N, C-alpha and C positions, 0 to 999 in steps of 0.2 A: 423841509416840509414834506409830509407824507401824503400821497394821494389817497383819497377816501371815496368810497362808493356809497351813496345814500339813495335808497329806493331806485336803484338803476341809473342814477345820474353820475357823470364822470367829472371829478374835480382834479385838475392837473397838479402835479407836484413839481419840484425843482430838480429832480434827478433825470439823467438821460437827456432826451430831446424835449421833455415836458418843460414848459416855461420858456422855451427858446424858439417858439414858432414851429416846432416839430409836431409830428402827428401824436395826438394824445392816445394813451391806452384807455380803452373803455370796455369794461367787463360788466355784464349784467349781474345783479344780485343786491343783497342788502347787508350793510355793515352797521352795527350799533357802535357809535363813537364812544359812548361811556364805557362799554365793555372793553373796547380796544385800549382806552386810557387806563382802565383797571389792570389789564394784562401788562402794560408797560410799567406801571407802578409796582406791580408784583415782582417783576424782574429786577427793577431798580432797588427795591427793598432787600432783595436777596443779596445784592452786591455789598450790603452793609453787615454781612454775617461774619466777617473776619476770616474768610477763606484766603488761601494763598492765591487763588485764581481771581480774586475780586478786583485787583488794581486796574484802573482804567487809563492811567497816564501812559500813553503810547509814545510820548516824545522824550521820555527820560530813561530809555532802555535801548540796548542794541537792536538794530533793525535787520531782520532775517533777509529781506529782499536786498537791502543795501549791501550786506555781506557777500551775497552772491555776485552782485555787480563788481565789488572789489576784487573777488577771485578772478572774474573775467578780465578786469583791467590788468591784474598781475600776470595772467597768462599772456597778454599782449606784450608785457615786458620780458617775460622769460622766453617766449617764443616770438620774437619780434617780426618774423616774416610769415607768420601763419594765422594770426588772429587779429583782424583789423577792427578799428573803431570807425565805422562809416559816417559818424557825425562830424569828424574832423576832416577838413579839406585842405591839406597842407602838402605842398609839392616835395619838400625835403623830408625824407623818411626819419632822419635823426631829430628834426624839429617835432615831428609827429610823436615820436617816442618820448621826447622831453615833456611834451604836453601831457602824455599819458602818465608818466612817472609823477609829475606834480599833482595831477588830478587824483591818482591813486593814493598818494601821500595825504592829500587833503581829506579824502573820504575815510581812509583808515584812521587817521588822527581823530576824526570826529567819533567814529565808532569805538575806538579804544578809550576815549574820554568817557563815553557813556558806560563802558564795561568795567572800568577799573575796580570800583568797589560794589559792583552789581550784585555779587553773591554774598555780600555782607550788608548790614543795615546801612542804607544810604545816609551819608553824613560823616562817615569815618574819615573822609578826605574832603578838604575844601575844594571849591570849584577851581581855584588857582592851582592847588596841588595836583588835581586831576589833569589839568591842561598842561602843566609843566612835565608831569610824568608821562603823559601820552605822547608829547613831542619827543621826549627822550627815547621811549620805546620804539616809536616809528622810525626815528633816526637809526637806531641800532638794527631794526629789522631791515630797512632798505639797504643798509651797508652790508647785510648778509646775503643779498640777492646774488652776487657772484658765486657764493658758496652753494646756494640752492641750485643755481644753473649748472654748476659743475656736477652735483649729484644727479640732477635730471639727465644730463648728458650721458652719465654712466648707465643710468636706467634705460635710456633709449638704446644704447649700444648692446646692453644685455638682452633687450627684447628682440633686436634684429638678429643677433648671433644665436638666440635660443629658439627662434620660430622660423622654420623653413617655409611657412606660408606667407611671411612678410616679403613684399616685393621691393620695398625701399624704406628708408628712414621716414620719408615724408608721410607715407601711409600710416606708420605707427603714430606719429604726432597727431595726425588729423582724425584717425579712426579707432585707435586701440583704447578701450576703457581702462585697461590696466595702467597705462602710462598717465592717463588723466587722473586716476585715483591716487597714484603715487605722487604726482606733481602737486596736487592739492594737499596731500599729507605733508610734503616737505615744506610747503608754505606755512601750514597750520602749526607744524611742529616747532618752527622758529618762534612763533608767538606763544606757544605753550611753554617753551623754555624761559620766555620772558615773563611768565606767570600772569598772562592775560586771561581772565576767565571768559567763558561762554564763546567768544569769537572763534577760537580754534575748532571747537566742536561744531559750531554752525558751518564752518568751512568743510570739514570732513563729512558732515551729514549731507551737505549739498552734493559732494562727490558720490556719496552712498546712494542718494536718490537718483543720480544720473547713471550710475554704473552697476549698482548692486554690490559694490565692494565697500566693506565697512572697516576702515582703519582708524583706530583711536589716535588722536594727535599726540598722545603721550608715549606711544610706542617708540622704541629706539631701533631705527632701521638704517643699516649701513649702505654703502654704495652698491651699484649694479644689481638692483632688485628687479626681478622680472615676474610679472603676473600675467599668465596666459589665460585667455577667456575671462576668468575673473568672477563671474556672477556667484554670489553667495559666500565669498571669502570674508572671514571675520578675524581681525587681529586686535587683541585686547590692549588695554592701557599700559600694562607693565611688561609687555612682550619685548624681547630683545632679539633682533635678527641681524646676522652678520653679513659679510660681503658675498656677492655672487650666489644669492639664494633664488631659486626658481619655485614658483608656486602656481598650482592649477585651481580651477573653479571648485567651489564647495569646501575649501579647506577652512578649518577652525583652529586658530591659535588662541585658546581660551582658558578660562579659569576652571579649576576642578570643581569648586563649589563656591557659591556666593551667598550661602545661607546666613553668613555673619553680617551681611548688609554693610552699613556704614562703618562698622568696626574694622572692616578689612581695607578701608580707604588708606592709600599710601603704602600698602604692603605688596610685595611681589606675588602676584596671583597668576601670572601667565608665563608660558615657557620661554626658554632661551634657545634660539636656533643658531648654531654656529656656521662658519663659512662653508660655502660650496655645498649646501644641502638642497636637494630637490624633493618637493612634496607634491605627490600626485593627487588627482581629483578625489574629493570626498573624505580625505583624511582628517581626523580630529586629534590634536595634540594638546593636552590639558595639564595645568598645574604649574605653580610658580617654582617648584623644585625640579621640574622636568627640563633636562638639557639634551638636545639632539646634537651629537658630536659632528665634527666637520667631515665633509666628504661622504655624508650618509644619504641614502635614498629611501624615502618613505613611500610605500606603495599606496595605490588608491584604496579608499574605504577602510583604511586601518584606524584603530582606536588606541591611542597611546597615552598612558598616564604615568609613565616612569621614564627615567633617562635612558638614552640609547648611545652606545659607544660610537666613537668615530669609525669611519670606513666600514659602515654596516649597511646592509640592505634588509629592509623590513617589509614583509608582505602579509596580507591576510591569509587565513587558512583557506585551502581549496574548497570551493563550493560543492554541495551534493545535490544531485538531481534525482527526484523520485518520479518514476513513471510506471505504467502498467503495460504488460505485454499483451499480445492478442489473446492469450489464454487468461487474461485478467490477473496475472501474477504481478504483485507489487515488487519492484526492484529499485535499488539505490545505486547510483553511479557517481563516483567522484569526478568532478570536472577539473582537469589539470590546466593551469594557466601557462605552463611552460615558462619561458623566459619573458613573456609579454606582460607579466603581472604589474609591472611598474608603470605601464603607459595606458592606464584605464581611463580614457576620456572619450 
């Protein structure tokens, strides 16, 4: 029930403290009830226009907030000693983890059931088919958790070995946005491989909102992946990244062009980064045919749209500085970066 003000009188609603003995909101003014009703009807009528955004049924689709909670529960499973569920009061840590695993399975199963035929016309699967397939998917996913944890362990080691500012492994787990984004990606990627729509993207977009790092769950990323600083990194859906790759903030592993729209869906649009490549801040590497060979270093602020051979160092052209002398003479001077070009952060 909506509170309404008529000629300065206050009528309580049922939201907040109103209707519960709490203090009533009272604001002076005049509201014409019939006009408010007309506004409501106008909006409701617009819902019948056949738009994609019209559907009101909020209980028959994946829940964004629920997916975030599932990611948090999975972090407690992947990092059992670092992220606690304070609602459970259990003395035995293994019992606590067991409760978390079952709880995460239950909630993921529910969301997968809602998501299975979400991107097609609802009804392509029966409710029984969705429930059976959802259970199968969740079983396969949870059986892959040891594999996810192995990959995350290699990412953690790469971060510690690659960052002289890291004082310990624990600091990286608790504080580094790069490890968080990679860990969420590795969770989402397993669901992506199981062809679950929507949920993997909701997971990586959660990490994106928290860290500024945008990794599509469809990307193929091998072990020992290190993201330092991280803000502004974009890794596209069909990107392939090898082992022991290091990447700094502002890097784009993107498509050369998306003007083809949906016609490009399923095609290789993003680069392949081979093993042992380092990509420094602000570099853009674009195109599905672009391959960065192994053991290559890509300097900061470079723009690459073609393949680079293995064992190569790529840098941007030296900058030029224009300035005026005391006699007002315009001069141009090249700014040499020396051997420090590759560490522009």
